C-alpha positions in Angstrom: -6.3 -20.1 38.2 -8.7 -20.9 35.4 -8.5 -20.6 31.6 -11.1 -19.9 29.0 -11.4 -22.6 26.4 -10.8 -21.4 22.9 -13.8 -21.7 20.6 -13.1 -21.3 16.9 -14.7 -18.1 15.6 -15.1 -16.6 19.0 -12.1 -14.2 18.7 -12.2 -10.7 17.2 -13.3 -10.3 13.6 -10.3 -11.1 11.3 -8.7 -8.2 9.4 -8.7 -8.3 5.6 -6.5 -11.3 4.8 -4.3 -9.2 2.5 -4.3 -6.1 4.7 -1.4 -4.7 6.7 -3.1 -5.3 10.0 -2.7 -9.1 9.7 0.8 -8.9 8.1 2.1 -6.6 10.9 1.4 -9.1 13.6 3.0 -12.1 11.7 6.5 -10.8 11.3 6.2 -10.9 7.5 8.2 -7.7 7.1 11.2 -9.0 9.1 13.7 -8.4 10.3 14.8 -11.9 9.3 17.3 -14.2 11.1 18.7 -17.6 10.2 17.7 -20.5 12.5 19.5 -23.8 12.5 18.0 -26.8 14.2 20.0 -30.0 14.7 20.3 -33.0 16.9 22.0 -32.7 20.3 24.7 -35.3 20.1 22.8 -38.5 20.0 20.8 -39.2 23.1 21.5 -36.0 25.0 18.7 -33.8 26.4 17.2 -31.6 25.0 17.0 -33.7 21.9 17.4 -30.8 19.5 19.2 -27.4 19.6 18.0 -24.3 17.8 20.6 -21.7 17.1 19.5 -18.2 16.0 21.9 -16.2 14.0 22.9 -12.8 15.4 22.6 -10.9 12.1 19.2 -9.4 11.4 18.4 -9.1 7.7 15.9 -6.4 6.6 15.5 -8.1 3.2 14.0 -11.6 3.0 16.1 -12.5 0.0 19.4 -11.7 1.7 18.3 -13.7 4.7 17.5 -16.7 2.5 20.9 -16.4 0.8 22.5 -16.4 4.3 20.5 -19.5 5.2 21.6 -21.2 2.0 25.3 -20.4 2.8 24.8 -21.8 6.4 23.4 -25.0 4.9 26.7 -25.7 3.4 29.0 -24.2 6.0 27.5 -25.0 9.4 29.3 -27.9 11.2 26.9 -29.5 13.7 28.4 -31.8 16.4 27.1 -34.9 14.7 28.1 -36.9 12.8 31.7 -37.1 14.2 33.2 -37.9 10.8 31.2 -36.2 8.0 31.6 -38.0 4.6 29.1 -36.0 2.5 26.4 -33.4 2.6 23.2 -32.9 0.5 21.2 -29.7 0.7 17.5 -29.6 -0.3 15.1 -26.7 -0.6 12.4 -27.3 2.0 9.6 -24.9 1.3 9.8 -21.2 0.7 11.8 -20.4 3.9 14.5 -23.0 4.3 16.6 -26.0 3.6 16.9 -29.6 4.7 20.5 -30.7 5.1 21.4 -34.4 5.1 24.9 -35.2 6.4 26.4 -38.7 5.9 28.8 -39.7 8.6 31.2 -42.6 8.7 28.6 -44.8 10.6 25.3 -42.9 10.5 23.3 -40.2 8.8 22.1 -37.0 10.5 20.0 -34.1 9.3 19.5 -30.5 10.2 17.1 -27.8 9.1 18.2 -24.3 8.2 15.5 -21.6 7.7 14.7 -18.0 8.1 12.5 -16.7 10.8 11.0 -13.3 11.9 10.2 -12.8 15.5 6.7 -11.8 16.4 5.2 -10.4 19.6 2.1 -11.3 21.5 -0.9 -9.1 20.8 -0.7 -6.1 23.1 2.9 -6.6 24.0 5.1 -3.6 24.0 7.8 -3.9 21.4 
């Protein structure tokens, strides 16, 4: 099996940057879900776990509010004895959470995501 090498500019002509053709393929319209990424108990493999929320939010603002709530409420497996938590806005779509444990500090990322499909895939 062989693969064609990607050459910048060799693909189809881009749609108008502000037009719906581009936005439709990027998941910009949702539905939105909350994704939480955190370490997998120290040296365990895989090193990180990503959990996707079951609730789909049609509205981006509501999804972001759910992500903010999860930033304060989600209890990852590490650290084993949480002593404090700081939540920081991390770009337009999420939060960085720093959790201080009794002997170490951990972090997790909470953000909103919208699933996209491959071009030509039935959806």
